[in-house]
N, C-alpha and C positions, 0 to 999 in steps of 0.2 A: 616397844620403843629398843632401836638397836642397839650395837654396842659402843659404838661411838657417839649417839642421844644419852647413853646413859653414864659415859667417861664425862662430855661434856657437861650433865646436869652438876655430876658430884663434883669436877675440878671448878666450877663456878662457885659453888656452893662451901667447897673449901676456900677460895680465895675471897670469897667475902668474910670470910670468920679472920684468916690472916688481916687484909685492908683494917678489918673494924677493929682488933688488936697492935697496929703498926705503933701509934703513940702509946701507949701505957706500958706501964712496970712489968717485964715480963723477963725471968731468970734463963741466963747463957753461960752453957759451959765449952770446954773446949776438947774438942775430940780427938785428932791424929796428930794438931799439931796446932800453935798459936791462930796460923793461918787456917783454921778451919776447926769454927764453930756449931755447937748447935743449941737454937733457943726451946724454949716448952712448946712455943707457937708450935715450931717444927712437931715435935710428937703429937701434939693434940690434932694440927691437921694432916698427920696420917694415922692417928688414930680414928676418925673423920671417913676421911677417903674410904680404907678398911671396914669399916663400919657396913658402912652406903655400899662398895661392892658385896659383902657377906649377904646382906638382906635383899640385894636384885640377883646374886647368880653365889647360892650356898656354895656347890662346887671346886669354883673357882681358886687357884690356886691363887697367893698375893706375895709380892717379894718390891720390901719398902724399903727405902734407904735408914732411914734409921734404927729399925728393926735391922738388917741387914749388918750393920756398923757393930752393934751387939751382937752380932757373933761373925765376925771379920773372919774368922779363921775359916769358917763353914761356904765364905762366898762363893769361889768355884766350883765350889760340889753343887752346890745350886745352883750355880748358874745351867752347868750340866745336866742335872735337871731338868731343868725346865726345858731341855731339847725335847724331854720325853713322853709333857705333859699337854695334853690338848688346847686348857687356857691357864697363862698366867698373865696375872695384872702385874706392873712395871712403876712404879710410882715415886718419883719427887716430891713432895708435899711441899716444900719450898727451896724451889731451884734459882740459888743467889741468897742466900742465909747471910753473909759478910754487907750484900747491899741490903737487906730488912732489918737488919742490927743496925745499920748506922742510919735510919731513916734515908738514904735512897729508894728511886722507883728503880725498877729491872729485877723485879723476884717473877717467878713464873711456879704455878700449880703444873708440873706433869705428868701423865697417865697416860701408858702404851701395855694393851695385848698383842702377847705371845701365842700362838699357836706352832705345837710343836716345835719352840724356836723361829717360828718365821713370825713376824710381824705382821698384824693387821688389820689392829688402829690404835689411832695418835690425837690426843688430845694436849694441847698446851694454851694456858689460860693464864694472862698478863692482868689482875685483877688492876691493879693502877688507871691502867690506860681500858679496861675495862674491854680486853684485845680475844678476843679465842682462837685460835689457827688447829684444824681438825683435817685427818685424814683415814680415809678407811683401804684395804687394801684394794687396787684394781677399778675406786672410783672418784680416782681425784684429791685433792688437796682445798683447802677453804681458806678463810680469813672471815670470821663475823657475816656468814652465807654466803661471799661474795668469790667464784676461784681465783685461786690464787698457781701465776708460775714461777720460774726461777727466771733470771737476768739474762738474756741475749750474748753478756758481754764476750769476744773471742778473747783477749788480752786480759793479764792482769793490773796492765795500764787503768783500764779500764775502770776497775771494783773496787772499793770498798774492803776490807780483807777482817774479820773478826777473830781475835783471840780471846784465853785464860789466861791466866795465873797460877798453878794447881799448889796443890797446898806440900807435898812429897816437893822438897827442894830440888833433887835430881829432875824433877820432872820440869818447876820450874825453869832448871837453867836453860833446857832444852828449848822452852819456849823462845829463850831468851835468847837463844842463839839461830835458832831458826829464825827469829824476826830478825836479826841483822840482814839477810838476806834477801827476805820478802818484800821488806819497807822499802826499798828502793825503788823494787819492783812495782810495787800496787798504787793507786790515786790517794789512797788513807788508808791507817789501821785505828780498829775502834776496840775495845776491851768493855763491856758491857756487866760484866759480873755474872750472867746464867749463862751457863751452855744451851741452855733449852731457846731462849733465847732468840741469840746467837743462829744457830740452829731455824729458829721457826721461820726469821729476816733472811734468811738463804734461801727460802721457801717462798714466799715471795716476793722476791727479788730487791730487798732495799739492801742487802749483802749480795758482794760474786760468790765469797768463800768465810768458810770457818774452818782454823785446825787449833787443836788443843793434844796435851798428852796428858794422862793417868787420869782418864772418867771410867766413868761408872755405868750399866746399863739404864737404872733411872737417870742420869743426867740425860740422858742423849735417845734412848728406844721413839717416841716418842717424834722426837723432832726429826731422826733417821728417817721414818717413813712417809711426813708429811714431805722432806724437800725429796724425795722417791716419786712421789704421788705429783706433787707441783712439777716433775722432770728432770729432775737435776738428780747426782752421783753421791753418794757414800762410801767411804774405804777407809781400811785403817792404812796409817802413814806410808807402810809400806803400797800399796796400792790394791790389796785383795779386799776382797765384798765383806761388808761389818757383817757381823754375829754377834750375841749375846757379849762374848767373851771379849771385843774389842774394847780395848784404854786407848788407845790412843787414834785419834779419828779426825778424819778431816772428809768437810760436806762443803759440797760447790753447784755451780749453775750443769758442771759437767766442762763447759766449754774453755776453762780456767784449771781444771782438776790436774791435769799432767807436769801442770806449771810450777803449780804448789807443793808436785809431790815432791820435786826436786829436793827442796833446801830442806826438806822433813829429817832428820836426826833416828838413826834408828833405834830405839829402844826394845829390851825383853816388857815381857809380859809384869 
């Protein structure tokens, strides 16, 4: 079984567990702010994914959102270390936890594999729609077994653009400032509540582009590879190539990328 097949199997298992607990009583805790929460289901999902990956690849490294939050001061160092490791799995056990807590569809399981800092495999699973997106480096991108490609739109006016609202106040304000410039230029704006889902929709041509400030590797790593393998482009908000440490991201079909970069706010790391 290939890496992407293993990741897909594990993502489906975690997704089924998450979905089965959606309408049950589960505990919720605040993380970095009132806008940033975690549930016991997030933690259970990450534990399940970690255990399954350990069973399949005992020598591989692991970078998960909930474990990383518990050691937030070490994250930058961990990302630098990941660039020197042959295999590191980067996992978001529930991307879109606010949707999940509110009982709103639009949450995903995101699993990516990086080799010496280069993305090699990525899987995003939406358990509410039983929809899975995946890619392997150099082998194209797929949705439920069928090849996908980005849209062919050449202008923002032809595109629906996605964004999110970060938990950090400065990043949220930056989104709002950019939104004032972008909204009049594009067909419409969507905020689905999951960065991974936005990126998967860019890869499959449902959205023309997506931008957000203040994300982490686990939010976007799988989606970055899926977009690139679907023929799109992903950079930071200054137009530099994506790497694992990038927090401010723009992903698009490529045709509208430069136009979307113009109103981006220059933020530090």
